[in-house]
C-alpha positions in Angstrom: -42.0 67.2 -104.9 -41.1 71.2 -103.4 -44.1 71.7 -102.3 -44.7 68.6 -100.6 -40.8 69.3 -98.2 -41.6 72.9 -97.9 -45.0 71.7 -96.4 -43.1 68.9 -94.2 -40.3 70.8 -93.1 -42.0 73.3 -90.4 -43.5 70.1 -88.8 -39.5 68.7 -88.2 -39.2 71.2 -84.8 -41.3 69.4 -83.4 -39.4 66.4 -83.2 -36.4 67.8 -82.0 -37.3 67.9 -77.7 -38.4 64.6 -78.1 -34.8 63.5 -79.1 -33.4 64.0 -75.6 -35.9 61.3 -74.0 -35.1 59.0 -75.9 -34.1 56.1 -74.3 -31.2 54.4 -75.4 -32.2 51.1 -77.3 -30.9 47.9 -76.9 -29.9 48.5 -73.0 -29.5 44.8 -72.6 -28.9 41.7 -74.6 -30.7 41.2 -77.5 -31.6 37.0 -78.7 -33.0 36.2 -81.5 -34.8 33.0 -81.4 -34.3 30.5 -84.3 -36.8 27.7 -84.7 -34.3 25.1 -86.7 -31.7 23.5 -85.9 -27.8 25.0 -85.5 -26.6 24.5 -88.5 -29.5 24.8 -90.8 -30.0 27.3 -93.4 -31.8 29.8 -91.3 -29.3 29.3 -88.3 -26.5 30.3 -91.1 -28.0 33.0 -92.1 -29.0 34.5 -89.1 -24.8 34.7 -87.1 -23.8 37.4 -89.7 -26.9 39.2 -89.3 -26.4 39.1 -85.3 -23.0 39.5 -85.7 -23.2 42.7 -87.8 -26.2 44.1 -85.4 -23.8 43.2 -82.5 -21.3 45.9 -84.0 -24.2 48.2 -85.1 -25.5 48.5 -81.5 -22.5 47.7 -79.2 -25.1 45.4 -77.4 -24.5 41.5 -77.3 -26.6 39.5 -79.6 -27.7 36.0 -78.6 -29.0 33.5 -81.1 -31.1 30.6 -79.3 -32.1 27.9 -81.5 -35.3 26.2 -80.5 -36.1 23.0 -82.6 -38.8 21.3 -83.0 -42.8 21.1 -82.9 -42.9 22.2 -86.6 -41.5 25.6 -85.4 -44.4 26.3 -82.9 -41.7 25.7 -79.9 -39.4 28.0 -81.0 -42.7 30.4 -82.0 -44.2 30.3 -78.5 -40.6 30.9 -77.2 -40.2 34.4 -78.6 -44.1 35.0 -78.0 -44.0 34.5 -73.9 -40.5 36.1 -74.2 -39.3 39.3 -71.4 -41.2 42.5 -73.4 -38.2 44.8 -74.4 -40.1 47.7 -73.9 -40.6 48.3 -78.2 -44.0 48.1 -78.9 -44.2 47.3 -83.5 
């Protein structure tokens, strides 16, 4: 374990210049698309998550319920949303 740490430690210095160039995320309100009706179990779980993310990020996090089409309408809405600049 110590050998692995000693091998990786010197490479950490290369990441320091990138810190000053990083963009703050999120720079605008974040939307979470829930493909189920409001008040259901998925919506009930998404709302506390959105509240905590809003506090953590300091940015508004919105829940958008888009039910119908056996979740395909909500999935389509999320897939065609405006890009936020992040790549996963």
